[in-house]
C-alpha positions, 0 to 999 in steps of 0.5 A: 381641244384634242390634237385631232380637233386642232388639226380639223379646226385648221383644215376648216379655217386655216392656221391664222384664225384669231378667236380672241374677243370673238363669240365662239363655241367649239363642239368636240365629240358631243359637248362644248370644249370652249365657249365665250360670248362677246359684248354684242353676241351672246351664246348660251345653252338651249333651255331644252335639249342639246344645243345653243341659243345664239343672240346677235344684238342690233348693235352688231356690225361686221362681227364674226361668230364661230360655232364649229362641231368636231368629231375626232374619233370613230363611233360617235353619233352627235345630234345638236340644235342651234337657234340664232336670234338676229335682232333688227339691223344686225350685220354678222358673219357666222362661221359654222361647219363640221369635220369628222376624223375616224381611226377605225371601221366604226362610223361617225355621224353628225346631224346639225339643226340650225334655225335662224330667226332674222329680224328686219334690215339685217345682213347675215352671212352664214358659211358652213364647211363640211369635211372628213378625214381618216380611215375608210369608215363611214363619215355622215354629216346631215345638216338641216337649216331653217331660215325665217328672213325678215323684211328688207334683210339679206341672208347669204349662205355659202355651203362647201363640202369637198372632201371625205364625207361618205354620205350627206343629206342636206335640207334647207328650208326658208321663208322670205319676207317683204323686200328681203333677199336670199342668196345660196351657193352650194359646192359639193365634190363626191368620189368613190362610193359617196352620196350627197342629197340636197333639198332646197325648199323656199317660200317667197312670201313678201313683195319685192323679194328675191331668191338666188340658189346656185348648186355646183357639184362634181360627181367622180368615180361611182359617187351619186348626187341628187338635188331637189330645188323647189321655189314657191312664189307667193308674192311679187318676187323673183326667184332663180335656181341653178344646178351645174354638175360635172361627171367623171368616171361613173358618177351620177347626178340627178336634178329635180327642179320645182317652180310653183307660182301662186302669184301672177307677178312671181317671176321664177326661173330654173337652169340645169346642166349636167355633163362631162368636162368638154374636150375643147376645155381640156385641149385648150389647157393641153396646148399650155403644156398641161397633161390631161389629168392636170387639166381636168384638176384645174377645170374642176378647181375653177368650177367649184371656186 
């Protein structure tokens, strides 16, 4: 890996990640710079196009696979498609994410399209972290995640973007099977003139299935955020969608909920709250000796945790 890529890797995952004996693909400036499979997780090129086919066998139990993408210079446009095939009964953690570093005024962009084909009785956690560093050039990260969740499977998605991304349009589409559970948590911080657009579109097709989608965000300075969340209940199911946003400066937040019940036993709920940090919260921390700006930082840090 190049020096800038090493720095970005540590920002995503910390200093003490051990990749030995793990399935890994590290993408650097549009091509793989390191790849190895494990006995239960196979990583190979897609038959067509630029991307990966990741097959997780039914024998997988508690293993982790790393598939980050890095852009370590300005002027790079990267588009990649990764397909995940999770066999029945597998238990796996997928560590994804993208980091962009720019050193001039030329923008860099990464579009990652991830498709999940998940069998029955699986447990999958998918964690993606997005960040940008470097010059004031535009850094654009726009992921698409498509999920087909098999019967009685559990999919947890943890999506984090807290620093340095100029523009993002994030789209997540899911089809949820019988007795399956989908749990999505999103945390976004925008500042300066950054913009973030998030779209969730979830079809709940199986009886006794459930969906929980929670988005927490902070819009600072002149930044703007838009969240569109649509849950479609086509079976006896439960669905919960929640949007909480904090505004600072002249930040703008827009929440557009959508609930569609096509079955009389679909129980769907949406909650939304947008506003500034309450004066009472700040005053409470000020009584402990914190100045106002530090009190706000602590509140935001806790809110996005």
